[in-house]
Each structure stands twice: as structure tokens, then as C-alpha cells.
PyMOL Python script that loads the backbone (N, CA, C, O; Angstrom):
from pymol import cmd

cmd.read_pdbstr("""\
ATOM      1  N   UNK A   1      38.228  72.412 -34.706  1.00  0.00           N
ATOM      2  CA  UNK A   1      39.431  72.752 -33.968  1.00  0.00           C
ATOM      3  C   UNK A   1      40.650  72.030 -34.534  1.00  0.00           C
ATOM      4  O   UNK A   1      41.742  72.596 -34.596  1.00  0.00           O
ATOM      5  N   UNK A   2      40.459  70.778 -34.946  1.00  0.00           N
ATOM      6  CA  UNK A   2      41.564  70.008 -35.497  1.00  0.00           C
ATOM      7  C   UNK A   2      41.348  68.525 -35.259  1.00  0.00           C
ATOM      8  O   UNK A   2      40.303  68.107 -34.762  1.00  0.00           O
ATOM      9  N   UNK A   3      42.349  67.738 -35.621  1.00  0.00           N
ATOM     10  CA  UNK A   3      42.268  66.285 -35.532  1.00  0.00           C
ATOM     11  C   UNK A   3      43.222  65.750 -34.465  1.00  0.00           C
ATOM     12  O   UNK A   3      44.335  66.251 -34.305  1.00  0.00           O
ATOM     13  N   UNK A   4      42.775  64.731 -33.743  1.00  0.00           N
ATOM     14  CA  UNK A   4      43.592  64.026 -32.753  1.00  0.00           C
ATOM     15  C   UNK A   4      43.697  62.574 -33.200  1.00  0.00           C
ATOM     16  O   UNK A   4      42.702  61.974 -33.607  1.00  0.00           O
ATOM     17  N   UNK A   5      44.899  62.007 -33.125  1.00  0.00           N
ATOM     18  CA  UNK A   5      45.067  60.597 -33.454  1.00  0.00           C
ATOM     19  C   UNK A   5      44.706  59.769 -32.235  1.00  0.00           C
ATOM     20  O   UNK A   5      45.226  59.994 -31.142  1.00  0.00           O
ATOM     21  N   UNK A   6      43.812  58.808 -32.431  1.00  0.00           N
ATOM     22  CA  UNK A   6      43.355  57.964 -31.331  1.00  0.00           C
ATOM     23  C   UNK A   6      43.422  56.499 -31.721  1.00  0.00           C
ATOM     24  O   UNK A   6      43.267  56.140 -32.889  1.00  0.00           O
ATOM     25  N   UNK A   7      43.654  55.661 -30.722  1.00  0.00           N
ATOM     26  CA  UNK A   7      43.661  54.218 -30.903  1.00  0.00           C
ATOM     27  C   UNK A   7      42.941  53.583 -29.731  1.00  0.00           C
ATOM     28  O   UNK A   7      42.961  54.122 -28.625  1.00  0.00           O
ATOM     29  N   UNK A   8      42.309  52.451 -29.959  1.00  0.00           N
ATOM     30  CA  UNK A   8      41.498  51.792 -28.941  1.00  0.00           C
ATOM     31  C   UNK A   8      42.106  50.444 -28.585  1.00  0.00           C
ATOM     32  O   UNK A   8      42.510  49.687 -29.467  1.00  0.00           O
ATOM     33  N   UNK A   9      42.171  50.144 -27.290  1.00  0.00           N
ATOM     34  CA  UNK A   9      42.594  48.815 -26.866  1.00  0.00           C
ATOM     35  C   UNK A   9      41.919  48.443 -25.552  1.00  0.00           C
ATOM     36  O   UNK A   9      41.818  49.269 -24.645  1.00  0.00           O
ATOM     37  N   UNK A  10      41.477  47.251 -25.455  1.00  0.00           N
ATOM     38  CA  UNK A  10      40.923  46.683 -24.217  1.00  0.00           C
ATOM     39  C   UNK A  10      40.009  47.641 -23.445  1.00  0.00           C
ATOM     40  O   UNK A  10      40.134  47.771 -22.227  1.00  0.00           O
ATOM     41  N   UNK A  11      39.111  48.298 -24.137  1.00  0.00           N
ATOM     42  CA  UNK A  11      38.152  49.165 -23.464  1.00  0.00           C
ATOM     43  C   UNK A  11      38.652  50.559 -23.145  1.00  0.00           C
ATOM     44  O   UNK A  11      37.969  51.306 -22.445  1.00  0.00           O
ATOM     45  N   UNK A  12      39.821  50.933 -23.637  1.00  0.00           N
ATOM     46  CA  UNK A  12      40.378  52.264 -23.343  1.00  0.00           C
ATOM     47  C   UNK A  12      40.859  52.935 -24.628  1.00  0.00           C
ATOM     48  O   UNK A  12      41.402  52.286 -25.522  1.00  0.00           O
ATOM     49  N   UNK A  13      40.647  54.237 -24.698  1.00  0.00           N
ATOM     50  CA  UNK A  13      41.153  55.038 -25.810  1.00  0.00           C
ATOM     51  C   UNK A  13      42.495  55.628 -25.428  1.00  0.00           C
ATOM     52  O   UNK A  13      42.726  55.989 -24.274  1.00  0.00           O
ATOM     53  N   UNK A  14      43.370  55.720 -26.404  1.00  0.00           N
ATOM     54  CA  UNK A  14      44.679  56.359 -26.222  1.00  0.00           C
ATOM     55  C   UNK A  14      44.828  57.427 -27.298  1.00  0.00           C
ATOM     56  O   UNK A  14      44.257  57.311 -28.383  1.00  0.00           O
ATOM     57  N   UNK A  15      45.590  58.456 -26.995  1.00  0.00           N
ATOM     58  CA  UNK A  15      45.937  59.434 -28.024  1.00  0.00           C
ATOM     59  C   UNK A  15      47.425  59.297 -28.315  1.00  0.00           C
ATOM     60  O   UNK A  15      48.188  58.771 -27.504  1.00  0.00           O
ATOM     61  N   UNK A  16      47.815  59.771 -29.463  1.00  0.00           N
ATOM     62  CA  UNK A  16      49.224  59.675 -29.841  1.00  0.00           C
ATOM     63  C   UNK A  16      50.094  60.523 -28.937  1.00  0.00           C
ATOM     64  O   UNK A  16      51.292  60.264 -28.822  1.00  0.00           O
ATOM     65  N   UNK A  17      49.523  61.530 -28.292  1.00  0.00           N
ATOM     66  CA  UNK A  17      50.315  62.384 -27.407  1.00  0.00           C
ATOM     67  C   UNK A  17      50.496  61.761 -26.021  1.00  0.00           C
ATOM     68  O   UNK A  17      51.411  62.148 -25.294  1.00  0.00           O
ATOM     69  N   UNK A  18      49.648  60.809 -25.643  1.00  0.00           N
ATOM     70  CA  UNK A  18      49.778  60.214 -24.306  1.00  0.00           C
ATOM     71  C   UNK A  18      50.710  59.014 -24.294  1.00  0.00           C
ATOM     72  O   UNK A  18      51.150  58.590 -23.226  1.00  0.00           O
ATOM     73  N   UNK A  19      51.015  58.465 -25.442  1.00  0.00           N
ATOM     74  CA  UNK A  19      51.938  57.338 -25.515  1.00  0.00           C
ATOM     75  C   UNK A  19      53.302  57.861 -25.950  1.00  0.00           C
ATOM     76  O   UNK A  19      53.481  58.275 -27.096  1.00  0.00           O
ATOM     77  N   UNK A  20      54.238  57.838 -25.051  1.00  0.00           N
ATOM     78  CA  UNK A  20      55.556  58.445 -25.219  1.00  0.00           C
ATOM     79  C   UNK A  20      56.227  58.239 -26.558  1.00  0.00           C
ATOM     80  O   UNK A  20      56.362  57.110 -27.029  1.00  0.00           O
ATOM     81  N   UNK A  21      56.644  59.325 -27.165  1.00  0.00           N
ATOM     82  CA  UNK A  21      57.443  59.296 -28.368  1.00  0.00           C
ATOM     83  C   UNK A  21      56.704  59.170 -29.682  1.00  0.00           C
ATOM     84  O   UNK A  21      57.324  59.288 -30.738  1.00  0.00           O
ATOM     85  N   UNK A  22      55.398  58.936 -29.658  1.00  0.00           N
ATOM     86  CA  UNK A  22      54.694  58.721 -30.923  1.00  0.00           C
ATOM     87  C   UNK A  22      54.634  59.979 -31.782  1.00  0.00           C
ATOM     88  O   UNK A  22      54.731  59.892 -33.006  1.00  0.00           O
ATOM     89  N   UNK A  23      54.478  61.135 -31.167  1.00  0.00           N
ATOM     90  CA  UNK A  23      54.431  62.374 -31.945  1.00  0.00           C
ATOM     91  C   UNK A  23      55.736  62.554 -32.705  1.00  0.00           C
ATOM     92  O   UNK A  23      55.725  62.894 -33.888  1.00  0.00           O
ATOM     93  N   UNK A  24      56.853  62.329 -32.035  1.00  0.00           N
ATOM     94  CA  UNK A  24      58.162  62.466 -32.687  1.00  0.00           C
ATOM     95  C   UNK A  24      58.350  61.413 -33.773  1.00  0.00           C
ATOM     96  O   UNK A  24      58.881  61.713 -34.842  1.00  0.00           O
ATOM     97  N   UNK A  25      57.918  60.181 -33.507  1.00  0.00           N
ATOM     98  CA  UNK A  25      58.034  59.114 -34.514  1.00  0.00           C
ATOM     99  C   UNK A  25      57.238  59.450 -35.770  1.00  0.00           C
ATOM    100  O   UNK A  25      57.738  59.306 -36.885  1.00  0.00           O
ATOM    101  N   UNK A  26      55.997  59.899 -35.586  1.00  0.00           N
ATOM    102  CA  UNK A  26      55.146  60.261 -36.722  1.00  0.00           C
ATOM    103  C   UNK A  26      55.755  61.435 -37.480  1.00  0.00           C
ATOM    104  O   UNK A  26      55.764  61.436 -38.711  1.00  0.00           O
ATOM    105  N   UNK A  27      56.259  62.423 -36.768  1.00  0.00           N
ATOM    106  CA  UNK A  27      56.869  63.589 -37.422  1.00  0.00           C
ATOM    107  C   UNK A  27      58.075  63.172 -38.263  1.00  0.00           C
ATOM    108  O   UNK A  27      58.202  63.582 -39.416  1.00  0.00           O
ATOM    109  N   UNK A  28      58.962  62.356 -37.684  1.00  0.00           N
ATOM    110  CA  UNK A  28      60.156  61.926 -38.430  1.00  0.00           C
ATOM    111  C   UNK A  28      59.782  61.150 -39.688  1.00  0.00           C
ATOM    112  O   UNK A  28      60.434  61.299 -40.722  1.00  0.00           O
ATOM    113  N   UNK A  29      58.747  60.330 -39.614  1.00  0.00           N
ATOM    114  CA  UNK A  29      58.374  59.481 -40.752  1.00  0.00           C
ATOM    115  C   UNK A  29      57.511  60.184 -41.786  1.00  0.00           C
ATOM    116  O   UNK A  29      57.615  59.900 -42.979  1.00  0.00           O
ATOM    117  N   UNK A  30      56.650  61.109 -41.333  1.00  0.00           N
ATOM    118  CA  UNK A  30      55.665  61.703 -42.256  1.00  0.00           C
ATOM    119  C   UNK A  30      55.731  63.217 -42.357  1.00  0.00           C
ATOM    120  O   UNK A  30      55.181  63.795 -43.295  1.00  0.00           O
ATOM    121  N   UNK A  31      56.391  63.869 -41.412  1.00  0.00           N
ATOM    122  CA  UNK A  31      56.416  65.330 -41.381  1.00  0.00           C
ATOM    123  C   UNK A  31      55.183  65.924 -40.710  1.00  0.00           C
ATOM    124  O   UNK A  31      55.069  67.145 -40.604  1.00  0.00           O
ATOM    125  N   UNK A  32      54.256  65.076 -40.256  1.00  0.00           N
ATOM    126  CA  UNK A  32      53.024  65.547 -39.614  1.00  0.00           C
ATOM    127  C   UNK A  32      53.305  65.807 -38.138  1.00  0.00           C
ATOM    128  O   UNK A  32      53.909  64.986 -37.449  1.00  0.00           O
ATOM    129  N   UNK A  33      52.854  66.965 -37.672  1.00  0.00           N
ATOM    130  CA  UNK A  33      52.998  67.298 -36.258  1.00  0.00           C
ATOM    131  C   UNK A  33      51.791  68.101 -35.794  1.00  0.00           C
ATOM    132  O   UNK A  33      51.099  68.717 -36.605  1.00  0.00           O
ATOM    133  N   UNK A  34      51.541  68.093 -34.488  1.00  0.00           N
ATOM    134  CA  UNK A  34      50.395  68.845 -33.977  1.00  0.00           C
ATOM    135  C   UNK A  34      50.632  70.342 -34.102  1.00  0.00           C
ATOM    136  O   UNK A  34      51.764  70.822 -34.057  1.00  0.00           O
ATOM    137  N   UNK A  35      49.526  71.064 -34.261  1.00  0.00           N
ATOM    138  CA  UNK A  35      49.581  72.524 -34.319  1.00  0.00           C
ATOM    139  C   UNK A  35      48.832  73.097 -33.135  1.00  0.00           C
ATOM    140  O   UNK A  35      49.100  72.733 -31.990  1.00  0.00           O
ATOM    141  N   UNK A  36      47.903  73.985 -33.401  1.00  0.00           N
ATOM    142  CA  UNK A  36      47.109  74.636 -32.361  1.00  0.00           C
ATOM    143  C   UNK A  36      46.417  73.610 -31.478  1.00  0.00           C
ATOM    144  O   UNK A  36      45.878  72.617 -31.967  1.00  0.00           O
ATOM    145  N   UNK A  37      46.437  73.853 -30.203  1.00  0.00           N
ATOM    146  CA  UNK A  37      45.803  72.991 -29.197  1.00  0.00           C
ATOM    147  C   UNK A  37      46.352  71.561 -29.232  1.00  0.00           C
ATOM    148  O   UNK A  37      45.720  70.649 -28.699  1.00  0.00           O
ATOM    149  N   UNK A  38      47.513  71.355 -29.850  1.00  0.00           N
ATOM    150  CA  UNK A  38      48.080  70.017 -29.941  1.00  0.00           C
ATOM    151  C   UNK A  38      47.390  69.140 -30.963  1.00  0.00           C
ATOM    152  O   UNK A  38      47.532  67.917 -30.931  1.00  0.00           O
ATOM    153  N   UNK A  39      46.641  69.753 -31.872  1.00  0.00           N
ATOM    154  CA  UNK A  39      45.866  69.012 -32.867  1.00  0.00           C
ATOM    155  C   UNK A  39      46.446  69.207 -34.263  1.00  0.00           C
ATOM    156  O   UNK A  39      47.096  70.215 -34.540  1.00  0.00           O
ATOM    157  N   UNK A  40      46.206  68.235 -35.136  1.00  0.00           N
ATOM    158  CA  UNK A  40      46.611  68.339 -36.534  1.00  0.00           C
ATOM    159  C   UNK A  40      45.569  69.194 -37.245  1.00  0.00           C
ATOM    160  O   UNK A  40      44.368  68.952 -37.125  1.00  0.00           O
ATOM    161  N   UNK A  41      46.034  70.184 -37.979  1.00  0.00           N
ATOM    162  CA  UNK A  41      45.119  71.128 -38.613  1.00  0.00           C
ATOM    163  C   UNK A  41      44.679  70.721 -40.016  1.00  0.00           C
ATOM    164  O   UNK A  41      43.582  71.081 -40.443  1.00  0.00           O
ATOM    165  N   UNK A  42      45.506  69.988 -40.731  1.00  0.00           N
ATOM    166  CA  UNK A  42      45.225  69.630 -42.120  1.00  0.00           C
ATOM    167  C   UNK A  42      44.593  68.232 -42.205  1.00  0.00           C
ATOM    168  O   UNK A  42      45.136  67.282 -41.640  1.00  0.00           O
ATOM    169  N   UNK A  43      43.470  68.095 -42.892  1.00  0.00           N
ATOM    170  CA  UNK A  43      42.776  66.813 -42.965  1.00  0.00           C
ATOM    171  C   UNK A  43      43.595  65.745 -43.683  1.00  0.00           C
ATOM    172  O   UNK A  43      43.591  64.588 -43.263  1.00  0.00           O
ATOM    173  N   UNK A  44      44.295  66.106 -44.753  1.00  0.00           N
ATOM    174  CA  UNK A  44      45.112  65.123 -45.470  1.00  0.00           C
ATOM    175  C   UNK A  44      46.210  64.574 -44.572  1.00  0.00           C
ATOM    176  O   UNK A  44      46.470  63.371 -44.569  1.00  0.00           O
ATOM    177  N   UNK A  45      46.861  65.460 -43.803  1.00  0.00           N
ATOM    178  CA  UNK A  45      47.885  65.016 -42.866  1.00  0.00           C
ATOM    179  C   UNK A  45      47.269  64.150 -41.770  1.00  0.00           C
ATOM    180  O   UNK A  45      47.858  63.163 -41.330  1.00  0.00           O
ATOM    181  N   UNK A  46      46.068  64.544 -41.338  1.00  0.00           N
ATOM    182  CA  UNK A  46      45.381  63.801 -40.280  1.00  0.00           C
ATOM    183  C   UNK A  46      45.009  62.396 -40.747  1.00  0.00           C
ATOM    184  O   UNK A  46      44.884  61.492 -39.921  1.00  0.00           O
ATOM    185  N   UNK A  47      44.835  62.200 -42.010  1.00  0.00           N
ATOM    186  CA  UNK A  47      44.540  60.862 -42.537  1.00  0.00           C
ATOM    187  C   UNK A  47      45.823  60.056 -42.763  1.00  0.00           C
ATOM    188  O   UNK A  47      45.854  58.843 -42.558  1.00  0.00           O
ATOM    189  N   UNK A  48      46.876  60.752 -43.189  1.00  0.00           N
ATOM    190  CA  UNK A  48      48.148  60.081 -43.473  1.00  0.00           C
ATOM    191  C   UNK A  48      48.836  59.593 -42.194  1.00  0.00           C
ATOM    192  O   UNK A  48      49.400  58.499 -42.177  1.00  0.00           O
ATOM    193  N   UNK A  49      48.794  60.381 -41.140  1.00  0.00           N
ATOM    194  CA  UNK A  49      49.515  60.048 -39.905  1.00  0.00           C
ATOM    195  C   UNK A  49      49.024  58.768 -39.235  1.00  0.00           C
ATOM    196  O   UNK A  49      49.856  57.927 -38.896  1.00  0.00           O
ATOM    197  N   UNK A  50      47.714  58.570 -39.022  1.00  0.00           N
ATOM    198  CA  UNK A  50      47.305  57.318 -38.378  1.00  0.00           C
ATOM    199  C   UNK A  50      47.519  56.099 -39.271  1.00  0.00           C
ATOM    200  O   UNK A  50      47.735  54.992 -38.778  1.00  0.00           O
ATOM    201  N   UNK A  51      47.457  56.307 -40.579  1.00  0.00           N
ATOM    202  CA  UNK A  51      47.730  55.194 -41.494  1.00  0.00           C
ATOM    203  C   UNK A  51      49.165  54.716 -41.292  1.00  0.00           C
ATOM    204  O   UNK A  51      49.416  53.517 -41.171  1.00  0.00           O
ATOM    205  N   UNK A  52      50.110  55.665 -41.257  1.00  0.00           N
ATOM    206  CA  UNK A  52      51.503  55.296 -41.033  1.00  0.00           C
ATOM    207  C   UNK A  52      51.675  54.664 -39.652  1.00  0.00           C
ATOM    208  O   UNK A  52      52.371  53.658 -39.512  1.00  0.00           O
ATOM    209  N   UNK A  53      51.040  55.253 -38.626  1.00  0.00           N
ATOM    210  CA  UNK A  53      51.180  54.749 -37.266  1.00  0.00           C
ATOM    211  C   UNK A  53      50.645  53.318 -37.149  1.00  0.00           C
ATOM    212  O   UNK A  53      51.257  52.484 -36.481  1.00  0.00           O
ATOM    213  N   UNK A  54      49.529  53.032 -37.781  1.00  0.00           N
ATOM    214  CA  UNK A  54      48.977  51.678 -37.777  1.00  0.00           C
ATOM    215  C   UNK A  54      49.931  50.714 -38.483  1.00  0.00           C
ATOM    216  O   UNK A  54      50.223  49.634 -37.968  1.00  0.00           O
ATOM    217  N   UNK A  55      50.414  51.106 -39.660  1.00  0.00           N
ATOM    218  CA  UNK A  55      51.296  50.232 -40.435  1.00  0.00           C
ATOM    219  C   UNK A  55      52.641  50.003 -39.750  1.00  0.00           C
ATOM    220  O   UNK A  55      53.224  48.926 -39.876  1.00  0.00           O
ATOM    221  N   UNK A  56      53.141  51.016 -39.021  1.00  0.00           N
ATOM    222  CA  UNK A  56      54.450  50.911 -38.380  1.00  0.00           C
ATOM    223  C   UNK A  56      54.437  49.973 -37.180  1.00  0.00           C
ATOM    224  O   UNK A  56      55.455  49.362 -36.853  1.00  0.00           O
ATOM    225  N   UNK A  57      53.265  49.857 -36.513  1.00  0.00           N
ATOM    226  CA  UNK A  57      53.185  49.035 -35.315  1.00  0.00           C
ATOM    227  C   UNK A  57      53.875  49.640 -34.110  1.00  0.00           C
ATOM    228  O   UNK A  57      54.130  48.938 -33.132  1.00  0.00           O
ATOM    229  N   UNK A  58      54.185  50.933 -34.157  1.00  0.00           N
ATOM    230  CA  UNK A  58      54.912  51.570 -33.062  1.00  0.00           C
ATOM    231  C   UNK A  58      54.040  51.988 -31.883  1.00  0.00           C
ATOM    232  O   UNK A  58      54.562  52.330 -30.822  1.00  0.00           O
ATOM    233  N   UNK A  59      52.720  51.964 -32.054  1.00  0.00           N
ATOM    234  CA  UNK A  59      51.842  52.341 -30.950  1.00  0.00           C
ATOM    235  C   UNK A  59      51.903  51.318 -29.837  1.00  0.00           C
ATOM    236  O   UNK A  59      52.574  50.294 -29.963  1.00  0.00           O
ATOM    237  N   UNK A  60      51.216  51.586 -28.766  1.00  0.00           N
ATOM    238  CA  UNK A  60      51.105  50.627 -27.671  1.00  0.00           C
ATOM    239  C   UNK A  60      50.832  49.256 -28.285  1.00  0.00           C
ATOM    240  O   UNK A  60      50.012  49.156 -29.197  1.00  0.00           O
ATOM    241  N   UNK A  61      51.491  48.200 -27.816  1.00  0.00           N
ATOM    242  CA  UNK A  61      51.333  46.877 -28.448  1.00  0.00           C
ATOM    243  C   UNK A  61      49.891  46.413 -28.593  1.00  0.00           C
ATOM    244  O   UNK A  61      49.596  45.598 -29.467  1.00  0.00           O
ATOM    245  N   UNK A  62      48.995  46.906 -27.765  1.00  0.00           N
ATOM    246  CA  UNK A  62      47.601  46.490 -27.849  1.00  0.00           C
ATOM    247  C   UNK A  62      46.806  47.326 -28.842  1.00  0.00           C
ATOM    248  O   UNK A  62      45.689  46.953 -29.202  1.00  0.00           O
ATOM    249  N   UNK A  63      47.360  48.453 -29.294  1.00  0.00           N
ATOM    250  CA  UNK A  63      46.652  49.337 -30.226  1.00  0.00           C
ATOM    251  C   UNK A  63      47.088  48.979 -31.634  1.00  0.00           C
ATOM    252  O   UNK A  63      48.196  49.309 -32.057  1.00  0.00           O
ATOM    253  N   UNK A  64      46.209  48.302 -32.352  1.00  0.00           N
ATOM    254  CA  UNK A  64      46.535  47.870 -33.706  1.00  0.00           C
ATOM    255  C   UNK A  64      46.026  48.831 -34.769  1.00  0.00           C
ATOM    256  O   UNK A  64      46.545  48.855 -35.885  1.00  0.00           O
ATOM    257  N   UNK A  65      45.020  49.617 -34.431  1.00  0.00           N
ATOM    258  CA  UNK A  65      44.407  50.498 -35.417  1.00  0.00           C
ATOM    259  C   UNK A  65      44.309  51.912 -34.860  1.00  0.00           C
ATOM    260  O   UNK A  65      43.771  52.130 -33.774  1.00  0.00           O
ATOM    261  N   UNK A  66      44.830  52.859 -35.613  1.00  0.00           N
ATOM    262  CA  UNK A  66      44.769  54.279 -35.245  1.00  0.00           C
ATOM    263  C   UNK A  66      43.868  55.005 -36.225  1.00  0.00           C
ATOM    264  O   UNK A  66      43.760  54.615 -37.388  1.00  0.00           O
ATOM    265  N   UNK A  67      43.223  56.059 -35.757  1.00  0.00           N
ATOM    266  CA  UNK A  67      42.322  56.857 -36.593  1.00  0.00           C
ATOM    267  C   UNK A  67      42.457  58.321 -36.207  1.00  0.00           C
ATOM    268  O   UNK A  67      42.949  58.653 -35.128  1.00  0.00           O
ATOM    269  N   UNK A  68      42.015  59.185 -37.102  1.00  0.00           N
ATOM    270  CA  UNK A  68      41.999  60.625 -36.833  1.00  0.00           C
ATOM    271  C   UNK A  68      40.590  61.022 -36.415  1.00  0.00           C
ATOM    272  O   UNK A  68      39.632  60.817 -37.161  1.00  0.00           O
ATOM    273  N   UNK A  69      40.470  61.584 -35.234  1.00  0.00           N
ATOM    274  CA  UNK A  69      39.176  62.047 -34.731  1.00  0.00           C
ATOM    275  C   UNK A  69      39.120  63.564 -34.866  1.00  0.00           C
ATOM    276  O   UNK A  69      40.020  64.265 -34.402  1.00  0.00           O
ATOM    277  N   UNK A  70      38.073  64.066 -35.496  1.00  0.00           N
ATOM    278  CA  UNK A  70      37.889  65.503 -35.653  1.00  0.00           C
ATOM    279  C   UNK A  70      37.252  66.058 -34.384  1.00  0.00           C
ATOM    280  O   UNK A  70      36.173  65.624 -33.982  1.00  0.00           O
ATOM    281  N   UNK A  71      37.917  67.008 -33.765  1.00  0.00           N
ATOM    282  CA  UNK A  71      37.390  67.664 -32.571  1.00  0.00           C
ATOM    283  C   UNK A  71      36.810  69.011 -32.972  1.00  0.00           C
ATOM    284  O   UNK A  71      37.467  69.803 -33.648  1.00  0.00           O
ATOM    285  N   UNK A  72      35.592  69.264 -32.558  1.00  0.00           N
ATOM    286  CA  UNK A  72      34.931  70.521 -32.894  1.00  0.00           C
ATOM    287  C   UNK A  72      34.426  71.206 -31.635  1.00  0.00           C
ATOM    288  O   UNK A  72      34.216  70.568 -30.604  1.00  0.00           O
ATOM    289  N   UNK A  73      34.241  72.485 -31.733  1.00  0.00           N
ATOM    290  CA  UNK A  73      33.643  73.271 -30.658  1.00  0.00           C
ATOM    291  C   UNK A  73      32.174  73.427 -31.024  1.00  0.00           C
ATOM    292  O   UNK A  73      31.821  74.273 -31.846  1.00  0.00           O
ATOM    293  N   UNK A  74      31.323  72.618 -30.419  1.00  0.00           N
ATOM    294  CA  UNK A  74      29.904  72.590 -30.774  1.00  0.00           C
ATOM    295  C   UNK A  74      29.254  73.949 -30.554  1.00  0.00           C
ATOM    296  O   UNK A  74      28.457  74.387 -31.383  1.00  0.00           O
ATOM    297  N   UNK A  75      29.574  74.617 -29.470  1.00  0.00           N
ATOM    298  CA  UNK A  75      28.985  75.934 -29.187  1.00  0.00           C
ATOM    299  C   UNK A  75      29.355  76.924 -30.299  1.00  0.00           C
ATOM    300  O   UNK A  75      28.500  77.681 -30.760  1.00  0.00           O
ATOM    301  N   UNK A  76      30.601  76.923 -30.726  1.00  0.00           N
ATOM    302  CA  UNK A  76      31.044  77.838 -31.782  1.00  0.00           C
ATOM    303  C   UNK A  76      30.372  77.479 -33.103  1.00  0.00           C
ATOM    304  O   UNK A  76      29.947  78.369 -33.839  1.00  0.00           O
ATOM    305  N   UNK A  77      30.271  76.204 -33.407  1.00  0.00           N
ATOM    306  CA  UNK A  77      29.638  75.758 -34.641  1.00  0.00           C
ATOM    307  C   UNK A  77      28.165  76.164 -34.663  1.00  0.00           C
ATOM    308  O   UNK A  77      27.652  76.567 -35.707  1.00  0.00           O
ATOM    309  N   UNK A  78      27.491  76.064 -33.540  1.00  0.00           N
ATOM    310  CA  UNK A  78      26.082  76.456 -33.438  1.00  0.00           C
ATOM    311  C   UNK A  78      25.922  77.937 -33.666  1.00  0.00           C
ATOM    312  O   UNK A  78      25.001  78.363 -34.363  1.00  0.00           O
ATOM    313  N   UNK A  79      26.802  78.725 -33.090  1.00  0.00           N
ATOM    314  CA  UNK A  79      26.731  80.176 -33.276  1.00  0.00           C
ATOM    315  C   UNK A  79      26.912  80.552 -34.741  1.00  0.00           C
ATOM    316  O   UNK A  79      26.225  81.441 -35.245  1.00  0.00           O
ATOM    317  N   UNK A  80      27.833  79.881 -35.423  1.00  0.00           N
ATOM    318  CA  UNK A  80      28.100  80.198 -36.830  1.00  0.00           C
ATOM    319  C   UNK A  80      26.917  79.840 -37.710  1.00  0.00           C
ATOM    320  O   UNK A  80      26.640  80.558 -38.671  1.00  0.00           O
ATOM    321  N   UNK A  81      26.216  78.769 -37.423  1.00  0.00           N
ATOM    322  CA  UNK A  81      25.090  78.375 -38.265  1.00  0.00           C
ATOM    323  C   UNK A  81      23.861  79.232 -37.999  1.00  0.00           C
ATOM    324  O   UNK A  81      22.963  79.297 -38.839  1.00  0.00           O
ATOM    325  N   UNK A  82      23.806  79.885 -36.854  1.00  0.00           N
ATOM    326  CA  UNK A  82      22.650  80.738 -36.534  1.00  0.00           C
ATOM    327  C   UNK A  82      22.783  82.139 -37.114  1.00  0.00           C
ATOM    328  O   UNK A  82      21.810  82.891 -37.138  1.00  0.00           O
ATOM    329  N   UNK A  83      23.966  82.497 -37.579  1.00  0.00           N
ATOM    330  CA  UNK A  83      24.170  83.863 -38.102  1.00  0.00           C
ATOM    331  C   UNK A  83      23.609  84.048 -39.471  1.00  0.00           C
ATOM    332  O   UNK A  83      23.704  85.138 -40.035  1.00  0.00           O
TER     333      UNK A  83
END
""", "prot")
cmd.dss("prot")
cmd.show_as("cartoon", "prot")
cmd.util.cbc("prot")
cmd.orient("prot")
């Protein structure tokens, strides 16, 4: 389906869309923005965006490391492999 940027702090996961302004900050700095379903569609962009976000330090002060999580539709993937 696409990639979501996530960061972990004190036992809780955050996404870049739930922390105000991060999507706009990442877009201005890297040109990366969410597409379908609010997810990043390109893997290279999905790798570049969390790297910049981690280095910038703009995420929630407790989130020091950001990563791109690939979200898949397991039911759809299963159907495709059975064909």
C-alpha cells in the first residue's frame, strides 16, 4: 500500500502525520509527501524522508529516530500469490 514514517518514544509509536507540521516540514526540505491513503508510494523517497527527519531533530523531542514502515494488505497479497 505504501510507507508510513514512524518514530518510537517512551513506549509509544508516533507517525509523521500525527505530529503537527512534520509532513509540511519534510515536503519543504525533501519534496517527499504522502500520496494514496496518506502513504509515501516510492521506496527511495520513503527512505530519504525519515533520514532527513531524524537528522533535523524536528520530530517530537522524545523521538530521536524515524523509520519508514511498509504497510501491506495481507489479504490482497495472499490472493495475488494464490493466482
